[in-house]
N, CA and C atoms of all chains as a GROMACS GRO file, in nm:
protein
  615
    1MET      N    1   0.541   1.745  -1.600
    1MET     CA    2   0.443   1.651  -1.545
    1MET      C    3   0.318   1.725  -1.513
    2PRO      N    4   0.207   1.695  -1.573
    2PRO     CA    5   0.083   1.768  -1.542
    2PRO      C    6   0.023   1.715  -1.413
    3VAL      N    7   0.016   1.794  -1.316
    3VAL     CA    8  -0.056   1.762  -1.190
    3VAL      C    9  -0.144   1.886  -1.156
    4ARG      N   10  -0.244   1.859  -1.065
    4ARG     CA   11  -0.324   1.972  -1.028
    4ARG      C   12  -0.237   2.086  -0.967
    5ALA      N   13  -0.279   2.206  -0.999
    5ALA     CA   14  -0.193   2.330  -0.960
    5ALA      C   15  -0.166   2.331  -0.814
    6SER      N   16  -0.266   2.280  -0.732
    6SER     CA   17  -0.253   2.295  -0.589
    6SER      C   18  -0.146   2.202  -0.529
    7ARG      N   19  -0.094   2.107  -0.616
    7ARG     CA   20   0.009   2.017  -0.571
    7ARG      C   21   0.149   2.070  -0.606
    8VAL      N   22   0.150   2.174  -0.686
    8VAL     CA   23   0.284   2.232  -0.734
    8VAL      C   24   0.345   2.313  -0.630
    9GLY      N   25   0.476   2.307  -0.607
    9GLY     CA   26   0.554   2.395  -0.523
    9GLY      C   27   0.541   2.368  -0.380
   10ARG      N   28   0.461   2.264  -0.339
   10ARG     CA   29   0.451   2.228  -0.194
   10ARG      C   30   0.560   2.136  -0.150
   11ARG      N   31   0.582   2.132  -0.020
   11ARG     CA   32   0.686   2.034   0.033
   11ARG      C   33   0.626   1.899   0.027
   12GLY      N   34   0.701   1.807  -0.018
   12GLY     CA   35   0.658   1.667  -0.031
   12GLY      C   36   0.669   1.586   0.102
   13VAL      N   37   0.607   1.470   0.106
   13VAL     CA   38   0.608   1.388   0.222
   13VAL      C   39   0.677   1.256   0.189
   14VAL      N   40   0.694   1.223   0.065
   14VAL     CA   41   0.771   1.102   0.028
   14VAL      C   42   0.918   1.151   0.001
   15ARG      N   43   1.005   1.108   0.089
   15ARG     CA   44   1.138   1.175   0.090
   15ARG      C   45   1.235   1.138  -0.022
   16ALA      N   46   1.212   1.023  -0.081
   16ALA     CA   47   1.308   0.977  -0.184
   16ALA      C   48   1.233   0.895  -0.292
   17PRO      N   49   1.290   0.874  -0.409
   17PRO     CA   50   1.230   0.789  -0.504
   17PRO      C   51   1.202   0.656  -0.457
   18VAL      N   52   1.085   0.599  -0.484
   18VAL     CA   53   1.043   0.466  -0.434
   18VAL      C   54   1.090   0.356  -0.523
   19ALA      N   55   1.154   0.254  -0.465
   19ALA     CA   56   1.198   0.140  -0.540
   19ALA      C   57   1.079   0.037  -0.548
   20LYS      N   58   1.075  -0.030  -0.657
   20LYS     CA   59   0.973  -0.129  -0.685
   20LYS      C   60   0.989  -0.243  -0.584
   21ALA      N   61   0.886  -0.282  -0.515
   21ALA     CA   62   0.895  -0.400  -0.429
   21ALA      C   63   0.877  -0.525  -0.511
   22ALA      N   64   0.922  -0.636  -0.446
   22ALA     CA   65   0.904  -0.762  -0.516
   22ALA      C   66   0.750  -0.786  -0.518
   23VAL      N   67   0.710  -0.842  -0.630
   23VAL     CA   68   0.567  -0.861  -0.644
   23VAL      C   69   0.524  -0.979  -0.561
   24VAL      N   70   0.424  -0.954  -0.474
   24VAL     CA   71   0.391  -1.053  -0.374
   24VAL      C   72   0.334  -1.181  -0.437
   25THR      N   73   0.248  -1.162  -0.540
   25THR     CA   74   0.183  -1.284  -0.603
   25THR      C   75   0.290  -1.368  -0.658
   26ALA      N   76   0.402  -1.308  -0.705
   26ALA     CA   77   0.507  -1.397  -0.770
   26ALA      C   78   0.566  -1.486  -0.668
   27ALA      N   79   0.566  -1.453  -0.538
   27ALA     CA   80   0.624  -1.541  -0.440
   27ALA      C   81   0.533  -1.663  -0.410
   28VAL      N   82   0.408  -1.655  -0.428
   28VAL     CA   83   0.320  -1.761  -0.388
   28VAL      C   84   0.263  -1.840  -0.505
   29THR      N   85   0.278  -1.787  -0.632
   29THR     CA   86   0.221  -1.853  -0.743
   29THR      C   87   0.314  -1.954  -0.814
   30PRO      N   88   0.445  -1.939  -0.817
   30PRO     CA   89   0.529  -2.030  -0.891
   30PRO      C   90   0.538  -2.166  -0.826
   31GLY      N   91   0.590  -2.264  -0.896
   31GLY     CA   92   0.606  -2.395  -0.839
   31GLY      C   93   0.491  -2.487  -0.871
   32PRO      N   94   0.511  -2.610  -0.847
   32PRO     CA   95   0.410  -2.713  -0.887
   32PRO      C   96   0.279  -2.702  -0.805
   33SER      N   97   0.278  -2.648  -0.685
   33SER     CA   98   0.166  -2.649  -0.602
   33SER      C   99   0.153  -2.512  -0.525
   34PRO      N  100   0.106  -2.410  -0.601
   34PRO     CA  101   0.098  -2.276  -0.541
   34PRO      C  102  -0.006  -2.272  -0.424
   35VAL      N  103  -0.108  -2.354  -0.428
   35VAL     CA  104  -0.212  -2.357  -0.323
   35VAL      C  105  -0.149  -2.412  -0.192
   36ALA      N  106  -0.065  -2.515  -0.209
   36ALA     CA  107   0.004  -2.576  -0.096
   36ALA      C  108   0.097  -2.472  -0.035
   37LYS      N  109   0.171  -2.401  -0.121
   37LYS     CA  110   0.272  -2.308  -0.082
   37LYS      C  111   0.205  -2.195  -0.003
   38ALA      N  112   0.090  -2.143  -0.057
   38ALA     CA  113   0.016  -2.047   0.017
   38ALA      C  114  -0.033  -2.096   0.155
   39ALA      N  115  -0.070  -2.221   0.163
   39ALA     CA  116  -0.114  -2.277   0.291
   39ALA      C  117  -0.007  -2.284   0.386
   40VAL      N  118   0.120  -2.309   0.338
   40VAL     CA  119   0.234  -2.311   0.430
   40VAL      C  120   0.263  -2.180   0.487
   41VAL      N  121   0.254  -2.069   0.401
   41VAL     CA  122   0.266  -1.935   0.458
   41VAL      C  123   0.157  -1.907   0.558
   42GLY      N  124   0.039  -1.949   0.532
   42GLY     CA  125  -0.066  -1.929   0.629
   42GLY      C  126  -0.039  -1.994   0.760
   43ALA      N  127   0.017  -2.116   0.752
   43ALA     CA  128   0.049  -2.189   0.873
   43ALA      C  129   0.158  -2.120   0.954
   44ALA      N  130   0.253  -2.058   0.878
   44ALA     CA  131   0.363  -1.994   0.944
   44ALA      C  132   0.324  -1.873   1.028
   45VAL      N  133   0.209  -1.813   0.996
   45VAL     CA  134   0.168  -1.694   1.070
   45VAL      C  135   0.048  -1.731   1.162
   46THR      N  136   0.020  -1.864   1.177
   46THR     CA  137  -0.077  -1.906   1.264
   46THR      C  138  -0.029  -1.903   1.409
   47PRO      N  139  -0.117  -1.865   1.509
   47PRO     CA  140  -0.073  -1.864   1.641
   47PRO      C  141  -0.024  -2.006   1.695
   48GLY      N  142   0.074  -2.002   1.770
   48GLY     CA  143   0.128  -2.129   1.828
   48GLY      C  144   0.248  -2.178   1.762
   49ARG      N  145   0.287  -2.121   1.653
   49ARG     CA  146   0.411  -2.165   1.579
   49ARG      C  147   0.531  -2.144   1.665
   50ARG      N  148   0.612  -2.240   1.676
   50ARG     CA  149   0.730  -2.233   1.767
   50ARG      C  150   0.820  -2.125   1.723
   51ARG      N  151   0.872  -2.046   1.821
   51ARG     CA  152   0.956  -1.936   1.792
   51ARG      C  153   1.100  -1.986   1.791
   52ARG      N  154   1.180  -1.940   1.694
   52ARG     CA  155   1.317  -1.982   1.682
   52ARG      C  156   1.410  -1.876   1.740
   53ILE      N  157   1.472  -1.895   1.849
   53ILE     CA  158   1.561  -1.795   1.904
   53ILE      C  159   1.696  -1.863   1.940
   54MET      N  160  -1.350   1.697   0.546
   54MET     CA  161  -1.259   1.614   0.630
   54MET      C  162  -1.270   1.654   0.773
   55THR      N  163  -1.284   1.566   0.858
   55THR     CA  164  -1.293   1.595   1.007
   55THR      C  165  -1.150   1.622   1.059
   56HIS      N  166  -1.136   1.711   1.150
   56HIS     CA  167  -1.006   1.748   1.204
   56HIS      C  168  -0.972   1.649   1.323
   57THR      N  169  -0.858   1.597   1.308
   57THR     CA  170  -0.805   1.506   1.411
   57THR      C  171  -0.690   1.561   1.482
   58SER      N  172  -0.686   1.555   1.616
   58SER     CA  173  -0.564   1.612   1.680
   58SER      C  174  -0.447   1.522   1.649
   59LEU      N  175  -0.332   1.576   1.660
   59LEU     CA  176  -0.217   1.500   1.626
   59LEU      C  177  -0.201   1.374   1.714
   60ASP      N  178  -0.247   1.392   1.837
   60ASP     CA  179  -0.231   1.278   1.932
   60ASP      C  180  -0.322   1.161   1.892
   61GLU      N  181  -0.425   1.190   1.820
   61GLU     CA  182  -0.522   1.080   1.782
   61GLU      C  183  -0.504   1.036   1.646
   62LEU      N  184  -0.402   1.089   1.574
   62LEU     CA  185  -0.382   1.049   1.435
   62LEU      C  186  -0.316   0.906   1.424
   63GLY      N  187  -0.372   0.827   1.348
   63GLY     CA  188  -0.321   0.691   1.324
   63GLY      C  189  -0.203   0.699   1.224
   64PRO      N  190  -0.125   0.588   1.215
   64PRO     CA  191  -0.011   0.590   1.118
   64PRO      C  192  -0.062   0.610   0.973
   65VAL      N  193   0.006   0.676   0.897
   65VAL     CA  194  -0.029   0.702   0.755
   65VAL      C  195   0.063   0.621   0.666
   66ASP      N  196   0.006   0.548   0.579
   66ASP     CA  197   0.084   0.463   0.487
   66ASP      C  198   0.050   0.499   0.338
   67TYR      N  199   0.126   0.446   0.245
   67TYR     CA  200   0.088   0.458   0.107
   67TYR      C  201   0.098   0.324   0.041
   68LEU      N  202   0.012   0.307  -0.058
   68LEU     CA  203   0.024   0.191  -0.149
   68LEU      C  204   0.033   0.234  -0.292
   69ILE      N  205   0.111   0.159  -0.365
   69ILE     CA  206   0.107   0.178  -0.513
   69ILE      C  207   0.073   0.050  -0.575
   70VAL      N  208  -0.040   0.042  -0.642
   70VAL     CA  209  -0.078  -0.079  -0.709
   70VAL      C  210  -0.061  -0.062  -0.863
   71GLU      N  211   0.032  -0.135  -0.920
   71GLU     CA  212   0.067  -0.114  -1.061
   71GLU      C  213  -0.018  -0.214  -1.149
   72PHE      N  214  -0.058  -0.163  -1.261
   72PHE     CA  215  -0.123  -0.248  -1.360
   72PHE      C  216  -0.040  -0.242  -1.479
   73PRO      N  217   0.035  -0.346  -1.516
   73PRO     CA  218   0.121  -0.352  -1.634
   73PRO      C  219   0.038  -0.326  -1.758
   74ALA      N  220   0.105  -0.275  -1.860
   74ALA     CA  221   0.035  -0.248  -1.989
   74ALA      C  222  -0.038  -0.367  -2.038
   75GLY      N  223  -0.170  -0.352  -2.072
   75GLY     CA  224  -0.245  -0.456  -2.133
   75GLY      C  225  -0.299  -0.554  -2.034
   76SER      N  226  -0.278  -0.534  -1.905
   76SER     CA  227  -0.328  -0.641  -1.812
   76SER      C  228  -0.435  -0.582  -1.717
   77THR      N  229  -0.493  -0.467  -1.754
   77THR     CA  230  -0.587  -0.402  -1.669
   77THR      C  231  -0.728  -0.452  -1.696
   78THR      N  232  -0.793  -0.504  -1.587
   78THR     CA  233  -0.932  -0.554  -1.599
   78THR      C  234  -1.012  -0.497  -1.478
   79PHE      N  235  -1.036  -0.360  -1.488
   79PHE     CA  236  -1.109  -0.300  -1.385
   79PHE      C  237  -1.252  -0.351  -1.384
   80THR      N  238  -1.294  -0.389  -1.265
   80THR     CA  239  -1.438  -0.437  -1.259
   80THR      C  240  -1.510  -0.356  -1.150
   81GLY      N  241  -1.434  -0.266  -1.084
   81GLY     CA  242  -1.502  -0.191  -0.970
   81GLY      C  243  -1.479  -0.260  -0.835
   82GLU      N  244  -1.428  -0.381  -0.842
   82GLU     CA  245  -1.417  -0.454  -0.721
   82GLU      C  246  -1.318  -0.389  -0.620
   83MET      N  247  -1.215  -0.324  -0.669
   83MET     CA  248  -1.118  -0.259  -0.586
   83MET      C  249  -1.180  -0.142  -0.516
   84ALA      N  250  -1.263  -0.070  -0.594
   84ALA     CA  251  -1.331   0.051  -0.537
   84ALA      C  252  -1.429   0.008  -0.431
   85THR      N  253  -1.494  -0.102  -0.458
   85THR     CA  254  -1.588  -0.157  -0.358
   85THR      C  255  -1.522  -0.184  -0.225
   86GLU      N  256  -1.408  -0.258  -0.234
   86GLU     CA  257  -1.330  -0.292  -0.116
   86GLU      C  258  -1.275  -0.167  -0.040
   87LEU      N  259  -1.226  -0.076  -0.115
   87LEU     CA  260  -1.174   0.045  -0.056
   87LEU      C  261  -1.279   0.123   0.019
   88VAL      N  262  -1.392   0.140  -0.042
   88VAL     CA  263  -1.500   0.210   0.022
   88VAL      C  264  -1.547   0.138   0.144
   89ALA      N  265  -1.548   0.000   0.137
   89ALA     CA  266  -1.586  -0.078   0.254
   89ALA      C  267  -1.496  -0.062   0.375
   90LEU      N  268  -1.365  -0.052   0.343
   90LEU     CA  269  -1.263  -0.032   0.447
   90LEU      C  270  -1.284   0.106   0.506
   91SER      N  271  -1.314   0.199   0.427
   91SER     CA  272  -1.338   0.337   0.478
   91SER      C  273  -1.463   0.344   0.562
   92LYS      N  274  -1.572   0.284   0.509
   92LYS     CA  275  -1.698   0.294   0.584
   92LYS      C  276  -1.693   0.214   0.716
   93ALA      N  277  -1.611   0.108   0.718
   93ALA     CA  278  -1.594   0.030   0.847
   93ALA      C  279  -1.505   0.105   0.943
   94GLY      N  280  -1.447   0.218   0.905
   94GLY     CA  281  -1.357   0.293   0.996
   94GLY      C  282  -1.221   0.218   1.016
   95THR      N  283  -1.182   0.133   0.919
   95THR     CA  284  -1.054   0.073   0.928
   95THR      C  285  -0.943   0.168   0.876
   96ILE      N  286  -0.973   0.236   0.771
   96ILE     CA  287  -0.883   0.338   0.714
   96ILE      C  288  -0.956   0.458   0.680
   97ARG      N  289  -0.883   0.569   0.667
   97ARG     CA  290  -0.935   0.694   0.611
   97ARG      C  291  -0.852   0.734   0.493
   98VAL      N  292  -0.905   0.737   0.376
   98VAL     CA  293  -0.838   0.768   0.254
   98VAL      C  294  -0.801   0.919   0.257
   99ILE      N  295  -0.672   0.951   0.251
   99ILE     CA  296  -0.629   1.090   0.260
   99ILE      C  297  -0.603   1.148   0.116
  100ASP      N  298  -0.545   1.065   0.031
  100ASP     CA  299  -0.520   1.110  -0.100
  100ASP      C  300  -0.528   0.992  -0.201
  101LEU      N  301  -0.560   1.016  -0.323
  101LEU     CA  302  -0.570   0.905  -0.416
  101LEU      C  303  -0.539   0.959  -0.549
  102LEU      N  304  -0.452   0.902  -0.623
  102LEU     CA  305  -0.416   0.942  -0.754
  102LEU      C  306  -0.407   0.827  -0.852
  103ILE      N  307  -0.430   0.847  -0.975
  103ILE     CA  308  -0.404   0.750  -1.077
  103ILE      C  309  -0.284   0.800  -1.161
  104LEU      N  310  -0.183   0.722  -1.166
  104LEU     CA  311  -0.062   0.772  -1.242
  104LEU      C  312  -0.047   0.676  -1.363
  105VAL      N  313  -0.015   0.747  -1.470
  105VAL     CA  314   0.014   0.680  -1.595
  105VAL      C  315   0.156   0.707  -1.644
  106LYS      N  316   0.239   0.609  -1.658
  106LYS     CA  317   0.378   0.629  -1.699
  106LYS      C  318   0.393   0.580  -1.844
  107ASP      N  319   0.419   0.678  -1.928
  107ASP     CA  320   0.428   0.644  -2.070
  107ASP      C  321   0.557   0.567  -2.097
  108ASP      N  322   0.568   0.514  -2.217
  108ASP     CA  323   0.687   0.439  -2.255
  108ASP      C  324   0.816   0.518  -2.249
  109ASP      N  325   0.800   0.648  -2.269
  109ASP     CA  326   0.922   0.729  -2.264
  109ASP      C  327   0.952   0.780  -2.122
  110GLY      N  328   0.876   0.731  -2.025
  110GLY     CA  329   0.899   0.763  -1.885
  110GLY      C  330   0.828   0.884  -1.830
  111SER      N  331   0.756   0.952  -1.922
  111SER     CA  332   0.688   1.070  -1.877
  111SER      C  333   0.560   1.026  -1.791
  112ILE      N  334   0.524   1.107  -1.692
  112ILE     CA  335   0.424   1.070  -1.599
  112ILE      C  336   0.301   1.161  -1.611
  113GLU      N  337   0.186   1.104  -1.606
  113GLU     CA  338   0.065   1.184  -1.600
  113GLU      C  339  -0.011   1.142  -1.471
  114ALA      N  340  -0.048   1.246  -1.392
  114ALA     CA  341  -0.128   1.226  -1.268
  114ALA      C  342  -0.267   1.267  -1.287
  115MET      N  343  -0.358   1.168  -1.261
  115MET     CA  344  -0.504   1.202  -1.277
  115MET      C  345  -0.561   1.204  -1.143
  116GLU      N  346  -0.642   1.300  -1.112
  116GLU     CA  347  -0.717   1.310  -0.989
  116GLU      C  348  -0.845   1.230  -1.009
  117LEU      N  349  -0.900   1.187  -0.896
  117LEU     CA  350  -1.033   1.119  -0.909
  117LEU      C  351  -1.130   1.203  -0.974
  118ALA      N  352  -1.124   1.331  -0.946
  118ALA     CA  353  -1.227   1.427  -1.010
  118ALA      C  354  -1.216   1.432  -1.163
  119ASP      N  355  -1.095   1.383  -1.212
  119ASP     CA  356  -1.076   1.392  -1.356
  119ASP      C  357  -1.143   1.274  -1.425
  120LEU      N  358  -1.173   1.174  -1.354
  120LEU     CA  359  -1.237   1.055  -1.412
  120LEU      C  360  -1.386   1.078  -1.433
  121ASP      N  361  -1.430   1.015  -1.547
  121ASP     CA  362  -1.571   1.042  -1.585
  121ASP      C  363  -1.671   0.969  -1.492
  122ASP      N  364  -1.645   0.844  -1.469
  122ASP     CA  365  -1.747   0.762  -1.394
  122ASP      C  366  -1.675   0.714  -1.266
  123LEU      N  367  -1.696   0.786  -1.157
  123LEU     CA  368  -1.637   0.750  -1.028
  123LEU      C  369  -1.704   0.629  -0.965
  124GLY      N  370  -1.831   0.610  -0.992
  124GLY     CA  371  -1.894   0.504  -0.932
  124GLY      C  372  -1.906   0.524  -0.778
  125GLU      N  373  -1.899   0.415  -0.701
  125GLU     CA  374  -1.909   0.425  -0.563
  125GLU      C  375  -1.793   0.491  -0.484
  126ILE      N  376  -1.677   0.502  -0.556
  126ILE     CA  377  -1.559   0.562  -0.495
  126ILE      C  378  -1.585   0.717  -0.479
  127GLN      N  379  -1.690   0.771  -0.543
  127GLN     CA  380  -1.724   0.911  -0.530
  127GLN      C  381  -1.730   0.956  -0.386
  128VAL      N  382  -1.778   0.864  -0.299
  128VAL     CA  383  -1.793   0.907  -0.161
  128VAL      C  384  -1.663   0.939  -0.093
  129LEU      N  385  -1.556   0.881  -0.148
  129LEU     CA  386  -1.414   0.917  -0.092
  129LEU      C  387  -1.366   1.039  -0.147
  130GLU      N  388  -1.398   1.078  -0.266
  130GLU     CA  389  -1.344   1.189  -0.333
  130GLU      C  390  -1.360   1.320  -0.251
  131ALA      N  391  -1.475   1.329  -0.191
  131ALA     CA  392  -1.508   1.461  -0.114
  131ALA      C  393  -1.428   1.467   0.008
  132GLU      N  394  -1.366   1.358   0.058
  132GLU     CA  395  -1.291   1.350   0.181
  132GLU      C  396  -1.144   1.367   0.162
  133LEU      N  397  -1.100   1.364   0.036
  133LEU     CA  398  -0.952   1.366   0.011
  133LEU      C  399  -0.885   1.500   0.058
  134ALA      N  400  -0.765   1.481   0.102
  134ALA     CA  401  -0.698   1.598   0.155
  134ALA      C  402  -0.583   1.654   0.070
  135GLU      N  403  -0.556   1.589  -0.045
  135GLU     CA  404  -0.450   1.630  -0.135
  135GLU      C  405  -0.318   1.651  -0.058
  136LEU      N  406  -0.273   1.546   0.008
  136LEU     CA  407  -0.146   1.549   0.085
  136LEU      C  408  -0.028   1.549  -0.011
  137LEU      N  409  -0.034   1.477  -0.121
  137LEU     CA  410   0.087   1.464  -0.209
  137LEU      C  411   0.113   1.592  -0.288
  138ALA      N  412   0.242   1.620  -0.292
  138ALA     CA  413   0.288   1.729  -0.371
  138ALA      C  414   0.344   1.677  -0.503
  139GLU      N  415   0.378   1.765  -0.595
  139GLU     CA  416   0.423   1.723  -0.727
  139GLU      C  417   0.546   1.634  -0.707
  140GLU      N  418   0.642   1.669  -0.621
  140GLU     CA  419   0.760   1.591  -0.601
  140GLU      C  420   0.732   1.454  -0.548
  141ASP      N  421   0.629   1.439  -0.476
  141ASP     CA  422   0.588   1.309  -0.420
  141ASP      C  423   0.544   1.223  -0.544
  142VAL      N  424   0.475   1.283  -0.633
  142VAL     CA  425   0.420   1.196  -0.755
  142VAL      C  426   0.554   1.150  -0.826
  143THR      N  427   0.647   1.232  -0.843
  143THR     CA  428   0.768   1.193  -0.913
  143THR      C  429   0.836   1.077  -0.837
  144HIS      N  430   0.851   1.093  -0.700
  144HIS     CA  431   0.916   0.986  -0.627
  144HIS      C  432   0.831   0.852  -0.625
  145LEU      N  433   0.702   0.862  -0.620
  145LEU     CA  434   0.624   0.740  -0.627
  145LEU      C  435   0.624   0.672  -0.763
  146ALA      N  436   0.625   0.751  -0.865
  146ALA     CA  437   0.620   0.698  -0.998
  146ALA      C  438   0.756   0.636  -1.034
  147ALA      N  439   0.857   0.656  -0.959
  147ALA     CA  440   0.990   0.596  -0.979
  147ALA      C  441   0.984   0.435  -0.972
  148ALA      N  442   0.882   0.393  -0.902
  148ALA     CA  443   0.866   0.248  -0.880
  148ALA      C  444   0.793   0.187  -1.001
  149MET      N  445   0.736   0.269  -1.088
  149MET     CA  446   0.652   0.211  -1.195
  149MET      C  447   0.732   0.167  -1.319
  150ASP      N  448   0.684   0.072  -1.382
  150ASP     CA  449   0.749   0.041  -1.516
  150ASP      C  450   0.685   0.132  -1.626
  151PRO      N  451   0.768   0.162  -1.723
  151PRO     CA  452   0.712   0.235  -1.836
  151PRO      C  453   0.599   0.164  -1.903
  152GLY      N  454   0.492   0.236  -1.938
  152GLY     CA  455   0.372   0.176  -2.002
  152GLY      C  456   0.270   0.130  -1.903
  153SER      N  457   0.298   0.142  -1.776
  153SER     CA  458   0.205   0.097  -1.680
  153SER      C  459   0.112   0.204  -1.623
  154THR      N  460   0.010   0.164  -1.564
  154THR     CA  461  -0.080   0.256  -1.478
  154THR      C  462  -0.080   0.211  -1.340
  155ALA      N  463  -0.092   0.307  -1.251
  155ALA     CA  464  -0.087   0.270  -1.109
  155ALA      C  465  -0.188   0.354  -1.023
  156GLY      N  466  -0.244   0.294  -0.934
  156GLY     CA  467  -0.330   0.361  -0.832
  156GLY      C  468  -0.240   0.387  -0.708
  157VAL      N  469  -0.239   0.517  -0.662
  157VAL     CA  470  -0.165   0.550  -0.541
  157VAL      C  471  -0.272   0.591  -0.433
  158ILE      N  472  -0.257   0.527  -0.317
  158ILE     CA  473  -0.353   0.554  -0.215
  158ILE      C  474  -0.265   0.596  -0.087
  159ILE      N  475  -0.297   0.706  -0.028
  159ILE     CA  476  -0.242   0.749   0.098
  159ILE      C  477  -0.354   0.731   0.198
  160TYR      N  478  -0.333   0.658   0.310
  160TYR     CA  479  -0.442   0.634   0.398
  160TYR      C  480  -0.392   0.635   0.550
  161GLU      N  481  -0.481   0.676   0.633
  161GLU     CA  482  -0.456   0.669   0.775
  161GLU      C  483  -0.514   0.542   0.832
  162ASN      N  484  -0.435   0.468   0.903
  162ASN     CA  485  -0.475   0.340   0.970
  162ASN      C  486  -0.554   0.375   1.092
  163LEU      N  487  -0.682   0.395   1.074
  163LEU     CA  488  -0.768   0.437   1.183
  163LEU      C  489  -0.771   0.331   1.290
  164TRP      N  490  -0.761   0.199   1.247
  164TRP     CA  491  -0.766   0.091   1.342
  164TRP      C  492  -0.653   0.096   1.447
  165ALA      N  493  -0.540   0.159   1.400
  165ALA     CA  494  -0.425   0.165   1.485
  165ALA      C  495  -0.417   0.290   1.575
  166ALA      N  496  -0.502   0.382   1.548
  166ALA     CA  497  -0.496   0.507   1.615
  166ALA      C  498  -0.515   0.506   1.767
  167PRO      N  499  -0.615   0.432   1.822
  167PRO     CA  500  -0.634   0.422   1.957
  167PRO      C  501  -0.514   0.355   2.033
  168PHE      N  502  -0.455   0.252   1.972
  168PHE     CA  503  -0.344   0.184   2.030
  168PHE      C  504  -0.224   0.278   2.030
  169ALA      N  505  -0.202   0.348   1.918
  169ALA     CA  506  -0.088   0.436   1.912
  169ALA      C  507  -0.100   0.548   2.012
  170SER      N  508  -0.227   0.603   2.021
  170SER     CA  509  -0.245   0.708   2.118
  170SER      C  510  -0.226   0.659   2.261
  171ALA      N  511  -0.270   0.539   2.294
  171ALA     CA  512  -0.248   0.487   2.422
  171ALA      C  513  -0.099   0.463   2.457
  172ALA      N  514  -0.026   0.419   2.348
  172ALA     CA  515   0.125   0.402   2.366
  172ALA      C  516   0.184   0.533   2.394
  173ARG      N  517   0.150   0.638   2.328
  173ARG     CA  518   0.205   0.770   2.346
  173ARG      C  519   0.174   0.814   2.489
  174ARG      N  520   0.048   0.799   2.530
  174ARG     CA  521   0.013   0.848   2.664
  174ARG      C  522   0.089   0.772   2.772
  175ALA      N  523   0.126   0.652   2.737
  175ALA     CA  524   0.208   0.567   2.835
  175ALA      C  525   0.357   0.598   2.828
  176GLY      N  526   0.400   0.692   2.742
  176GLY     CA  527   0.535   0.737   2.727
  176GLY      C  528   0.606   0.657   2.624
  177GLY      N  529   0.542   0.565   2.548
  177GLY     CA  530   0.608   0.493   2.450
  177GLY      C  531   0.631   0.569   2.322
  178GLN      N  532   0.734   0.536   2.248
  178GLN     CA  533   0.768   0.601   2.123
  178GLN      C  534   0.791   0.490   2.012
  179LEU      N  535   0.722   0.512   1.901
  179LEU     CA  536   0.739   0.422   1.793
  179LEU      C  537   0.881   0.442   1.739
  180ILE      N  538   0.965   0.341   1.749
  180ILE     CA  539   1.099   0.348   1.701
  180ILE      C  540   1.126   0.272   1.574
  181ALA      N  541   1.036   0.185   1.532
  181ALA     CA  542   1.056   0.116   1.403
  181ALA      C  543   0.914   0.061   1.366
  182ASN      N  544   0.897   0.050   1.242
  182ASN     CA  545   0.781  -0.025   1.187
  182ASN      C  546   0.815  -0.068   1.048
  183GLY      N  547   0.740  -0.160   0.990
  183GLY     CA  548   0.768  -0.208   0.862
  183GLY      C  549   0.681  -0.316   0.820
  184ARG      N  550   0.702  -0.376   0.705
  184ARG     CA  551   0.618  -0.485   0.656
  184ARG      C  552   0.715  -0.603   0.625
  185ILE      N  553   0.674  -0.721   0.660
  185ILE     CA  554   0.750  -0.844   0.631
  185ILE      C  555   0.705  -0.903   0.498
  186PRO      N  556   0.788  -0.906   0.401
  186PRO     CA  557   0.746  -0.952   0.265
  186PRO      C  558   0.711  -1.104   0.278
  187ILE      N  559   0.611  -1.146   0.200
  187ILE     CA  560   0.577  -1.286   0.189
  187ILE      C  561   0.702  -1.369   0.154
  188GLN      N  562   0.780  -1.309   0.058
  188GLN     CA  563   0.901  -1.378   0.020
  188GLN      C  564   0.995  -1.411   0.137
  189ALA      N  565   1.007  -1.322   0.237
  189ALA     CA  566   1.088  -1.346   0.348
  189ALA      C  567   1.027  -1.461   0.439
  190ILE      N  568   0.895  -1.461   0.454
  190ILE     CA  569   0.835  -1.565   0.534
  190ILE      C  570   0.854  -1.703   0.458
  191LEU      N  571   0.837  -1.710   0.328
  191LEU     CA  572   0.861  -1.835   0.248
  191LEU      C  573   1.008  -1.877   0.270
  192ALA      N  574   1.106  -1.776   0.267
  192ALA     CA  575   1.240  -1.820   0.277
  192ALA      C  576   1.267  -1.877   0.414
  193ALA      N  577   1.207  -1.818   0.514
  193ALA     CA  578   1.227  -1.871   0.655
  193ALA      C  579   1.168  -2.009   0.668
  194ILE      N  580   1.048  -2.028   0.607
  194ILE     CA  581   0.986  -2.165   0.617
  194ILE      C  582   1.069  -2.264   0.550
  195GLU      N  583   1.127  -2.227   0.431
  195GLU     CA  584   1.211  -2.320   0.356
  195GLU      C  585   1.340  -2.353   0.431
  196ALA      N  586   1.393  -2.249   0.500
  196ALA     CA  587   1.509  -2.273   0.571
  196ALA      C  588   1.486  -2.369   0.692
  197ASP      N  589   1.366  -2.348   0.752
  197ASP     CA  590   1.326  -2.434   0.864
  197ASP      C  591   1.313  -2.584   0.814
  198LEU      N  592   1.254  -2.597   0.698
  198LEU     CA  593   1.237  -2.730   0.645
  198LEU      C  594   1.362  -2.799   0.620
  199GLU      N  595   1.462  -2.722   0.563
  199GLU     CA  596   1.594  -2.771   0.540
  199GLU      C  597   1.656  -2.817   0.660
  200LEU      N  598   1.648  -2.735   0.769
  200LEU     CA  599   1.708  -2.773   0.898
  200LEU      C  600   1.650  -2.902   0.948
  201GLU      N  601   1.517  -2.917   0.936
  201GLU     CA  602   1.450  -3.036   0.981
  201GLU      C  603   1.493  -3.158   0.904
  202THR      N  604   1.517  -3.136   0.772
  202THR     CA  605   1.560  -3.248   0.685
  202THR      C  606   1.703  -3.291   0.728
  203VAL      N  607   1.790  -3.189   0.749
  203VAL     CA  608   1.930  -3.222   0.785
  203VAL      C  609   1.926  -3.295   0.922
  204GLY      N  610   1.834  -3.261   1.009
  204GLY     CA  611   1.830  -3.322   1.146
  204GLY      C  612   1.780  -3.459   1.143
  205ASP      N  613   1.709  -3.509   1.036
  205ASP     CA  614   1.660  -3.640   1.030
  205ASP      C  615   1.769  -3.748   1.026
   0.00000   0.00000   0.00000
C-alpha cells in the first residue's frame, strides 16, 4: 500500500479495523415522508422532551 | 502547528466519508465548510488523507499535497501533523467498500477543550463517550409512538 514514507513503521493510533457504520442518510430518507421523519428526529432532541426512566 | 499542552488538548476524533464509485460530485463545498470550522476555532484538523480502495481491495492513500488543485483547503495542509501511521490507514480503509473513495479527517475538538480541561482540574475523568446514531433515535421515537398507541 503506497503511503508517504514518514507514515511507515510508526505506531498507529487506530487500534483495530474499523467497521462500516450504518449510513445516516439511509435512516432519514426512506419512507413516504422523509421530511416529516427528519422533523420527528429534530423534535426528539429538542429541549423539554420528557425523559423516560 | 502550535504546541498545545496535554492538559489543554481537546478530544481527538476521526471521520471517514465514503463516496461510492460513480457517485462523486465534488464541488468544493466540503472544503469550504471544513476550512470554516477550522477558522472558527471549532476544530483543528490534525491529519487528512484521501483513500482509494480498488475493486480488488488494494488501497491507495493520497496526501493533500499530492493533489493538483487544493483550493481553499490549502490553508489546512500546512497545519497537518501526519498523526496516522500506515497501519492506521489499513484499519480505516477496512470500513470502505471496494471501488470507493473516502476522505479521512483526524481533528481535535477545540470547542470541547476548555470544558475537558476544567473537568480534569476538578478531578473528573472521562470514562465514556460516543455517538448516538440517528437510527437509534428513530427507533426510540417509534417505540414511544407504539407505546402511546397501545395506551390509547
